[in-house]
N, C-alpha and C positions, 0 to 999 in steps of 0.2 A: 736651680734655674739658670744661673750664669754659665755653668759648664755645658748645659744643653744648648744654650744660645751659641756658644763658641763652636760646639760640635757641628751645628747645622749651618751657621752663617759666617763663621770665621770672625773677623774683626771689623768688617765694614758694613755700614748701613746703606740701604738703597737710596740713591739720590734721584731727583727729577720727578716727572709725572708718575703717579701710582697706577692710575687706571688708563688703559689704552683707549683712545677716542674711538667711538663707533656708535652704532644705533641698535645693535642687538641687545636683547634683555640682559641685565646683569644680575646674577644670583650672588648674593652677599652671604658668605658663610660656607659651610654650616658651623655655627658656634656650638661646640659640645663640651667646652671646658668649664672652668670655675666661674661662679657668679661674679666674684670680685673683679678680675681682669676684664670681663665682658662689660661691666658697668664703668669701670675706672679708665680703661684704655680703648677697648674695641669700639664701643659706641661713640665716645668722644672723638676718636680718630676718624670714624666714618662721618660724623657731624662736620668735622673740619674739612674733609674732602668735599663734602657737599657745599660748604660755604665757599670753597675755592673753585667751585664749578666743575669739579672732575666727575661728578655723578649726573650732571645735567643732560637732558635730552635722552635719557635711557629709561626703560621700564625696569624698576628696581624691585627685586624680590629677596626678602630676608629669610634665612633658614636658621632657626635656633631650636630651643626645646623647653618643655615645661610651662608653656603659656607666657613666654617672655614678650609677646607681641606688643603690649603697651609701651615697652621701653624704646621701641623703634618707630613709633607712629609719626615722629617729626621727620623721619627719613623717607618712609614709604608706607602706603596702606596695604601693600601686598606682603603677606607673611605665610610661611609654611612651617608648621611645627613638626619636628622630627618624629614625635609620637603619632602623628597622623599617617605616617607611611612606614614606620618601623615599630617593633615591640620594644619594651624595656630591656628584655634580654638581648635583643639585637644591638641596641645602643650601647649596652655594657660591653658587648663583644667588640664593637668598634673602638671603644676606649682602651682596650687591651692591645690594640695594634701599634700603640706608641708608648715610649718609655716614661712619659711625663704627661701631666694634665694639660700642659701647654701644647697647642697645635702648631708645632714648628715645621710640619711638612704634611702634604696630602697623604692620606692613607686610602687603600682600596675601598674600605667601608664608607669613608666620607664621600668618595667619588660616587659610589652606588647610591648613597643617600641623596646627593644633589640630583642625580639622574631621575630618581623616583619623585623628588619634589617637583622637578621640571615637568615630568609626565603628568603629575597630578593637576598641574595648571595648563596642560596642553602646549607647553613650550618645547619646541624641537631644536631651535638654535639659540645659543646663549653663551656668554662668557661668565667667568666666576672670579670673585674677589675673596680669596681664602684667608683665614686668620694668620697664616704664616707671613703674609705681607705686612701685617701690623708689626709683628715681632722684628722682622728685618728692618723696619723703619724706625723703631725706637730702641734698637740694640745698644747704641752708644751710651744712652742714659744709664742702663743697667750695668754696663762695663765701667761706669764712673769716668767716662771720657767726655761727657757733656753734662752741663748743669741742668737744674730744674727748669730754668727759663727756656732752654732749648727744647725740652720735652713739651712744655706747655704751649709752645708755638705750634705744635703738631696736634693739639687736642682742643676741643671746644665742648664745654660742659653746658648742657641744656636740660632743664627740669622736665620730668615726664609730664605730658600734657594732661590737664584735668579731664578733657574730653576722652582721652584714651583710657583713663581710670574708670570713668563712668561707663564707657562701652564694655570694658572688661567685667565690671561688676554686673552688668546686665546679662552677661553670658554665664555667670557663676551661680551656684546655689550657695548663698552666703548663710552662715550660722547667725542666730540671734545674738547680738552683741550689745553691750552697754552704750549709752549715748556718747560718753567720754571714757577713754581708757588709755593705758600704757601698754605697748606691745613688748613682750619679752620672748626671746628665744635663746636659751642657755643650753648648749649642746656640747657633746664630747668631741674634741679634736686634738691634733698634735700640740696645739697651743693652749689647750684646756683639757688635760687628761682627767679621767674619772678617779682621781685620788680622793681619799677620805676628806682632805682639807677642801678640795673643790666641791665635793658633794655637800659638805656642810655650808659652804659659801652659797651655793645655789638655793638651798633650803632657807638660809637666813635672808637672802636677797628677796625671795618671793614673800617671805613674812613681812619684811619691811615695806616693800612696795604695796602689798595688799592691805596693809594697815591704813593706808591713806588714799589709795586709788583702786578702781577696778583694773585688773590685769588680764589681758588676753594673752595666753601662753600658747605659742606655736609649737607643735610637736608632731612627730611622725611615727608610724608603725613600720613602714617598709624601709629597706636600706636604700635611700635615695643616692647616697654617695659614701665616702669613707668616714662619715661622722656618726657618732653614737648618740644615744638619748639618755639624759638624766631622768629618773623618775620624778614626776611632778608632785609636789606636796599637795595634800588635800586640804585646801584652805578656803574659807569664805572670801569672796571677791576675786577669786581666780577662775578664769573661764578658759578651759583647754579647747584648742581648735586643732583638729587633725588636718595637716596640710596635704596629706597624700591619699585622701579618699579617691581623688582622681589625679593620678600622677601627671597627666597631660596638662593640668592647669595649676600645679602647685606654686609656681612662681607668680602667676597672675593673682592667685588667692592671697599670697603673702603681700604682694604689692598693694592690693586694694585694702586689706586690713591695716597695713602700715600707713597708707595714705589717710585713712580715717582716724588714726590714733593721734595721741598728743606727743609721744616720744617713743624711742626704741631703746631697750636695754637688752644686751645679749653678749654672747661669746664673740670675741674679736675675730673677724674673718671677713669673707666676701660680703656677708649680709650687712655688715656695718657700713658699707658704702651706699646701699640702697636708700636709707633715709635722706641722704644728701640730695638725691634726685627727686625727693618728695617734699622737700622743705621742712624736714622734721629734725629735732635734736637727736643725737645718738650718744649712748654711753656703752662702750665696749670693754670687756674684761679679758685679761690674759692670765692663765693659771699655770704657766710653765716658764722655764728659763729661755730667754731669747738669744743667749750668747752665740749659738751656732749660726744664726741667721740675722744677726743684728744689722749689718750693713744693708742687706736687701730690705729688711723690715722698714728702716728709716727712709729708704728710697720710695717705697710704696706710701709711707705715711706722709711724706712731703706733698705728694699728689692729693691724697685724701684731705689733708688740711686745707689745701688750696680750694678744693671743691666746696668744703663747708664754709670757709671764711670769706671767699670771694664770690662764689656763685650762689650759695644757699643762705649765708648770714645766719646760721644756726649753730648752737653749741655742739662741739664734737670732742668727746673726752675718751681716751683709752688709757687704762691703768692696769697694773697687775693686782691680783687678788691680795697679795701681801701688802702692797701700798695702801689699798683700800681699807684693809683691816687695821693697819697702823693708824690711819687717819680717823677711823671710827673710835679707836681707843683714846685718841687725843681729844675728841669733841664730846665723848660720852661722859 
């Protein structure tokens, strides 16, 4: 990530006003990248701009994907989902236009998406606030040239509104769920590869959770991103939910289910940020060596810990599978 930031932006962050004053509608996005940075940086950065008055007096239109509308309701009621104007294949093609998940520059596909979103709403004149503006403005933190306090001055964390969750639930076809439950999503990633040890960990974790609580296990059949799927153990008290029956609403579905649950247990990654915006405890697990990206990992973690400790006041624990297994051997 740091190398790409330097390639696109050099060594300076943008100073001064972010949004040019005016009265034309402002299209915010499109956000097509990872869930973690969208929740952890993009939306809090937009919230801060709104608090500073930079978004005032404008018609604000957010463009994201996968039913992320509830996440933005404190900013605007106007939202266009990328899946409403493009197919999944077309969106995947747009993601190949850049060398990284991070949207450090406009691409032709993104420009086309914004044009189609505007046309869907009948908007002919507009300006755009693209995610590259975010990265330009927080660059110095990731270059280790500014402290956490500098970054936090540029972000404002606000929990997802209960009314937005209720409205999202009304638009979804929700599965039948227990009255109380823990949400689990343990998936394959670079930080949690499908090794025999990790597969055994997933099986053991479900067994232990289900022994005491109903567990709603989020899983998918389609390839939504570069993450794989662990087979779910067939256990009493485990309730599998396919999040991709309708790919257009998969993030909304996960948000509603997590908001109604008691806690989240899952693979460490972008999804471990979401419970913090829902006021829920989170327990994330890493099943790989962090040595190659340790510095960047702890920069991200400092922000996440602030979200949970200062904004959410809920437990947030991330540990490696090895550490968890050693702890279990000590207390068993």
